[in-house]
C-alpha positions as CSV (number, residue, x, y, z in Angstrom):
1,X,128.6,125.5,118.0
2,X,128.9,128.9,116.6
3,X,128.7,132.4,118.5
4,X,125.4,134.1,117.5
5,X,126.9,137.5,117.2
6,X,129.9,137.0,114.5
7,X,129.4,132.7,113.5
8,X,132.4,131.9,114.4
9,X,133.6,129.1,116.6
10,X,134.0,130.6,119.8
11,X,137.5,130.8,121.6
12,X,136.0,131.5,125.2
13,X,132.5,130.4,124.8
14,X,129.5,131.8,127.0
15,X,125.7,130.8,127.6
16,X,123.0,133.0,128.3
17,X,121.3,131.3,131.2
18,X,118.4,133.6,130.0
19,X,118.2,132.5,126.6
20,X,120.2,130.0,125.8
21,X,122.3,131.5,123.0
22,X,126.3,130.8,122.8
23,X,128.6,133.8,122.4
24,X,132.1,134.6,122.1
25,X,133.0,136.0,125.7
26,X,134.6,139.0,124.8
27,X,132.1,139.7,121.8
28,X,128.7,139.5,124.5
29,X,130.7,141.4,127.3
30,X,131.4,144.3,125.0
31,X,128.0,144.5,123.5
32,X,126.4,144.1,127.0
33,X,128.2,147.0,128.4
34,X,126.7,149.0,125.2
35,X,123.4,147.8,125.1
36,X,122.3,145.9,128.4
37,X,120.5,143.7,126.1
38,X,120.8,140.1,124.3
39,X,121.4,140.7,120.5
40,X,119.4,138.3,119.5
41,X,116.2,138.6,121.7
42,X,116.4,142.1,122.7
43,X,115.7,140.9,126.1
44,X,117.7,142.6,129.3
45,X,121.0,140.8,129.8
46,X,124.0,141.2,132.2
47,X,127.4,140.0,132.4
48,X,126.2,137.8,135.8
49,X,123.8,136.1,133.4
50,X,126.7,134.4,131.4
51,X,127.6,130.6,132.1
52,X,131.3,129.6,130.6
53,X,131.2,126.2,128.8
54,X,134.1,124.3,128.4
55,X,135.3,123.3,125.3
56,X,137.6,121.2,123.6
57,X,139.4,123.7,121.2
58,X,141.5,120.8,119.8
59,X,138.2,119.6,117.9
60,X,137.6,123.2,116.0
61,X,136.6,122.6,112.3
62,X,138.3,123.0,109.7
63,X,137.4,126.1,107.3
64,X,135.6,125.6,104.6
65,X,138.4,126.8,102.7
66,X,140.6,124.3,103.7
67,X,138.3,121.3,103.0
68,X,139.2,119.3,99.6
69,X,136.3,118.1,98.0
């Protein structure tokens, strides 16, 4: 699960109920305040359209630089 804005694994993941896209909560809230739209589909989006997701932070993937091949 990756944030559609940053491409990183979100610390506080939320999903837009209207589009199904996953975002980092702080990033999408800031974007909504500025534009009022989904950054992916450009459809209207409000903070009320966000649903917090429960995730286990202990299973975060290792960065590619830390992988040993």
